[in-house]
N, C-alpha and C positions, 0 to 999 in steps of 0.2 A: 451888622453880627453877621457871622457865618457858623453855618453847623458844620462839623467835622467827626470824622470817624475816629481819628487818630489826633494826638497832640503831642507835641516834644515836651511841653511842661505844664505841670497841673497848677492850679490857682497858688498864691504866695503862702496860705496856710498849710500847704503840702510842704513847701518848704519848710517852715516852721517845725513840722513835726517830724522832719528828716534830722533838724538839729536835737529836738527834745529827744528824739529815740537814740541819738547817737550819745549823748551824755549820759551818765549816772547822776541819780539825786535831783533829776530836775521833773516837774512834771509839768503838763500843758493841759490849761482848762480852756475848751473850746465852745465858744456860742454858738451851735449849730443844731439844723434842724436834723430829723432822725435819717434822711437818706445821706448825709454828707460823712457818714463812719463808714463808706466804702473803704476811704484811706487806709484802714488799718490793713488791708489785704495787700497793700503794696508791699509790706513789711514782712509779713506772716507768708505770704504766698510766692511773692516774688523774690525778696530776699532771704527766705527761709530762715526767719528769726525764730527762734524757740520761745517767744513770749510776746506779747500784745505791745503795741507803743504806750509809753506814758501818758494818755491821752485820756481824758473825761469830757464827754459831749454832754451839753445839755440835753440833746435830742428832744427839742420842742415841736410842737405838732401844729397843724393849722387852727385846731381847738384853742391852742394857747394863744394865739395872738390876739384874740379877745380879751385876756387876762393879763396876768403881771408878768412878762417874761423876764423881767428884771431879778424877779424874785427866785426865779427858778436859776438864774445864772449863780446868784448869789448861795443858793442853798447846794448847786453842783460843787463849787469851789469848796466852799466850807466843808463838805462830805469827803472830796478828794483830799484835803488836808488831813484829816481825820483817819481816814483809811491808808493814805501810801505814805504819810508822813516825810514827804519831800525836802530837801535843802534850800530849794527854791522853786519859785513857781512863776509860770509865763501865763498870760491869759490873753485872748484875743478872741475875732469873730471869723467865722467863715464868710464866704462871698454871699451867702443868701440870707445870715443873721446880719451882716453888715447893711443890709437895706432896713433893718429895726431900729439900727443908731441905740442901742441900750446901754453903750459905754461900759466893756469889761473892765478896762483899767479903773475906772472911777469906782465903780462896783467892788472891785477885790480890794480897793484902799479901805474902802469902808467896813471890809471885814475884820481889820487890824489883826492880821495874821502874823506870826512871829518868826516869819521867814521873808526872805527878798520877794516882791511880788514885781514882775516887769511886764508893763501891757505892752502891746505890739499893736502898732497900728500899720495894718496891711492893705494898700489898697488894690481890691480883689480884682477891681475893673481895670485896671491901668498897668499893674505888673504881675509877672508870672513868678515861678516855683523857685528858681534860682536866687532873684532877688530876695524872695520871702525869708529863704534860708540867710542871706548873706546879713540882711536887715536884723534878724533874729540873733545870729552871731554875735553882731555889733552890738545890739542893745544890751546882751548878756554880759560882754567883755566890759562894757561901759559902766553898767550897774555895779558889777562885783569888783572889777579892779580899779574904778573910779576913786574908790575910798583910800588907796594908797597912792594917788596920783600926786607927783612933787607940785611945788607951786607953778604957775606960768615964766617960763623964762630961766628955769632952771637947768643947769648944766648937768649931764649925767656922770656920775662917779666915774674914775677909772677902775677898771678892773685890778683887785689886789694880786700882788705878786704870789706866783704858784696857784692860784686858780685857773680851773678849766675853763674855757671859754662855753658859753651856753647859747643855746637858741630854743623857740618854740615851733613847731609846725601848726600852722593854722590852714583850715578850710576841709579836713576830710569831715565826711558827714555820714550818716545812714541814707542808704540807697545810691552810694558813689560808685562808679566804675572802678573798682580793683581798689578801692581806697585803703581797705584794711592791709593788703599787702604791700601797697606802697608805702605805707607808712612805716612797715618793718622794714624793707627794702632801704629807704633813705635814712632811717636811723641808723642803720649799720654802715652808711656811707659817711654819714657825719661821725660815727664813732671812730672808724678808721682815721678821720683827721684830727681826732682826740677834741671832739666837739660833744658835749653832754646836752642831749635835749631835755630840757626843764616838764615842758608841757605839750601834750599833743590836744589839740582843740578843733572843733566840738567832740569828735570822737573818742570815746573813752575817758572824757574829761568830767569831774564834780565841777560844783559851784567854787570849792575852795582852790581848787587848781585855778579855774580862771581870774581868782581873786589876787595870785601871784604871778601873772602874766608878766608883769613889768619887771621881775626881777631876770630874767634872761637879757643877755647882751644883744642879741638881735631875733627876727623872726623869718622864717623861712615860710612863704605863700606857696602850699601845693598847688592849690585850687582857685586862682582870683576869683573865679564866677561865685563863692561862699565865703572866701577868707581875705580877700584885698581890702575889703571896707574898715573891717576891724583891726587890719595891720596898719591901714594908713592913720587911723585913730590913734593906736599905740605909738606910732612913730612921731606924733605931734606932742603928745601927752608924755609920754617916757623918754622920747629921743633914742627908740629902739630903730636901727638901721632894718631894711627888710632884702631879702633875697627874693627876686621875682622871676629869674631863669627856672624854668621847667626842664627836670631831670630826666626828659623821655628820648631814648635815644644815644646811641654811644656820643655822638657831637653835644647834644643837650647835657647828657650827664658831666662831661669833661668841662664845660663851662659853667655848669652849677657849682662842681668842687672847686673852680679857679675863684668864683664869686665869693663862696662859701667861705673859702681860706683866708680870701682879701681880708672880708670884714672881723673875721675871727682872729687874725694876725697869726695863722699857723703857714705850715709849708705843705701845698698840695702835692709837691713832688713823688712822695712813696705811694700815695694813694692813686696817682695817675698812672706810676709803674707797673701797678700791680691789677692790671686790666684784667677783670673778670669777665666780660663779653666774649662768646664765642661768635657771635652774630658779624664782624667785621670781616672774619676768615671765613664764615659761610658765603656771605655774600661775595668774597672774590673766589669763593672755590667754585660755585655754581657756573655753569654754562654762562656765558656771558650774552647769548641771544635769548636766554630764558628771563632774565631782568632786565637790561639794558632797554631802556624805551618804553617800557609796557604803562599804557595810559591808566592813570588812575583817577578817581572823582571821590573827593573826600567832603565829609557832612558830619557834623556834631556841635559841642561845646566849643569855644574859641581855643580853649587851652590845650586840648585833644587835637582839634585841626590842625592849628599852627605848628604844634609840634611834629604831627603827623606829616605833613607837606615838607616839614624839613628832612626829616626820615627818609620817605619817599624819594626824595631827589638827591640828595647829599650821600645817602647810605646805601639807598637799594639800585639807584640809577634809575627810577622811575622818571617819567614825566607827567607831572602834575595836569591834569586835562580841565581840571574845575575843583572849585573849594568853595564852601560856605557854612554859614553857621545859623543856628537860631538863636542866639544868646545878642541881641539888640545892645545890651551896655557895653558890649566888646565887639562889636561890629568893626569900629575903626582897626582895631589889630588886627583885625582878620582881612581886611581890605589892604591895609600895610602888607601883609604877607603875601596876599594874591598878587601883588605888583611885583613882587621879586620873581612870580613865575611869568609874568606876562600874560594874566587872565584877570577876569573880573570877578571878585567874592559875589556868590548868590546869599544875600540876607533875607531870611523867609522863615516863617512859622507855619508855612503850609506845605505839607508833605506831598500835593498833587504837583506844586510848583518844582519841588525837588525831583520827584519821578519824571517830571517832562524834560529837566535837563540831563538827566542819567539817560534815557531814551536817546535824547539829541546828540550826546557825546559818544555814546556808544564805547565805554572805556573796558581796558581788561580787565579791570579790577574795581570794586566799591568800598571804601572804607567809611564807614558810618555808624548810624545807631541801629536799635532794632526794626525802626520804619524800614531804613536802608536795606537791611537785612532781608523783607519782605518784598521790597522792590525789587532787589538784584534777583530775588527767587521767581519772581514773576516774568522778569526780562531774560532770564536764565543767564546770568552775568555772576561771576565768582565774588564773594564778599566776605569780609571780615568786620567785627563790630569794633569799635575804638572809643566811643564814647556812650553816656548814659542820653537817653532812658535806653534801659536794657531790659532783656527777658529773663527770665530763673536759670538759662543756661550758662548766662553772664556773670553767676555767682558761683565760681566753682568750688569746691572742697578743697582742691589742692592749691598749693601756693603758686599765684600767678600774676605778679606785678606788671605793669605796663612802666613804671619808672625805676630808674637805678640800671645797673649793667644786666641784671637777672631781667628787667625789664625787655632790657633790649633783644635779648636771646627769645624772649616771649613772643616780641612782636614781629621778628622775624619768623618764628614758625607759623605764627596766626595769618601774618600776611602772604608768605609764598606759598605754604600749602594748598591753600583753595586754586592758586595756578597749577599749570602742569609744567611737571620737572622736565628739562631739556633732554635729560639722559632717558626718561619713561618716553617723550614723545619722539626719541631717536629708536628706541626700542620697539613701539609699537608701530613705527613704520617700518621697520624690517619685517615683523610679522603679522604684517595686516591682514595677510591671506590666512592666517590660522583661524580654525573656526571660533576661538575662545576670544578673538578680537573682532570677529565680524559685527556688524550693526544689528544683526539679527540674533546674536547671541545673548542669552540672558545670563548675569553673572554666575562664573562658574562656581562660586564658593556656595550657591544655593542649589547646587544639583539640578540643574533646570533640563539637561539631556539624559533621559533614561537610556538603559543600554538597549532597548529595542528600538529605541529612536534616533538614527545617526544625525550628529550634528549637521548643520548646514555648512557646506563649503563656504572659503572665501570668496568663490567665483558667484556662488549662487545668491550671497550676501550682496554683493556688488549689483548684480542683476535687481534684486529687491530694491536698493537704493536708487537704483536706476529707475525704475518703476515710479518710485514715490518721488523722484525729483523730476520726471515728465509731469506727473500729476500736479505739481506743485506749479511748476513753471509755466502749466497750463493757465493758470489763474494770474501768473504776475505779468506785468507789462513787458519783462522782456524776455525772449527766447533764448533757450540755452544751445548752443552747438553740441554736436556729438564728442566733439572731442575734448572741450570744457567740461561736460558731464562726466566722461571718463577720468579727466584730471580730479575732478572734486571728489570722486570716489576714492582717490588715491589718501586723500587727507583724513587721520583718525577720525573714528565715528564721533567721538564725543564733542569735538569742536565743526564737525563738518557743517552742524546747521549753521553755525555762526558765520562760518566762512562764505556758506550759500547766501545768506541775510546781507551781510557785506557787499558782495558782488552785486547783486541784484539792488542795492539802495545805492551802490556807486553807479551802475547804469542808469537808473531811475533821474539820479541827480544832473547826469549828462546827456540824457536823451538818445542812450544807446540802445538799438532795437535787438540785437543779438550778443549774447555773452561768449566770448570766444576765450579761448584760453589766453591770450594776452589782455583781455578784461579782467580776467579772474587775477592774474600776477598785478596787473595795475593796482585794481581794489584790495589786494595783499600789502602792496606798498605804501598806498594810501594810508591805509588804517594801521600801518604798524609804526607810524611816524610819531 
């Protein structure tokens, strides 16, 4: 067992909560001690939902362990049905209550409630949150749609003439990264192809919606981490094909449209011609020295990491210096993708390993979760969030998808803006002697300089920087030559520290005692590869 401050995924019952909270008309009765109610805050505080999750906790305490905790669960389940009148109920135990072995499923069946009751057996000490969400959705789909399943071996009937092709969107949940907006964007894409979306699940679905999952012609798996298991069961049971291509980035969206159109038997041409993404032109129009070859490190869930690596290399011209995932169930997919970039994937749930890898690679940009945002901030590296787990700022009030053509535009803005624009770099180099751009100047919009205090000149700022440089270099293994120190002062102040660190690291790795101008530019060439 390892004590940790941060974790990428919670226990599997949190995944079950994500499914229950995403749906309508479903209630989750969770056998759990008093302290396990913390998970409510994930939805009310971080996702900013306007109501509590549909979860009833038994909230047993230490003194109850000597009594009948099974009766506590039955009372909680009975009361939850009377109070909330759900259309279906899921029951299970938290990681702590699992040790008591009260069998919530058997206890709930003994109540003979007049609604479907789906028991969840989630091994809390072997599995994590995304697996719990996937298993919960699978069990719900199997219990509710299974009643209408055809006999094994029955061929799927042909779609009637004149009937529009239809599909289900599977995988979006509560607490998902931009799931709400992705559903809207993909639904619009499919509508442009003439494909009707029958059910979106779990997000926004009711139990009666899950009961008719088998009516659609095929399924679109938006997030395999939570939707693939149910989709594969639907494929086996109802003979429904599935689309697994992730519509992230322009290339991904085009591939998704072509795959969906092929299964639906429609022409993708008009939709592909009506390209609504501005990101391809933006990528071409930006100074090539700004995007081309920028080294990125990518970490998160498998779906977003694999897609982000493709977008980074093939659409923005970045170099993928490192990538990895905490999703062990999908580690193979990430390893295969990493091999196409000639790198080895980092598969870990330990954020300290991720931090060590980022520090070693020293990339120009970090793409990751909320964890990587904190890591990059400490290492003073630009960062953009691309995957859950995320914090409150990544549940924006505005429309901000990651999928579809509009998602490609959002990705361009989110990834490129943390970096320094080439034109801005050129202008700042031209005006580096101006007082507003000196290292000693505070932000001009804050009015840091009063009328009685003249602003520091660029020359004074350079001297100040040289003084700081001399102090820093005194403690460094390598000594800075005077000409190299002056050349360093010409670099824009907001990247000067990075240039210094790179040069000193380059010199230390090669045993160079004095950093000259040649060393400075050799280091720049080395870290720009």
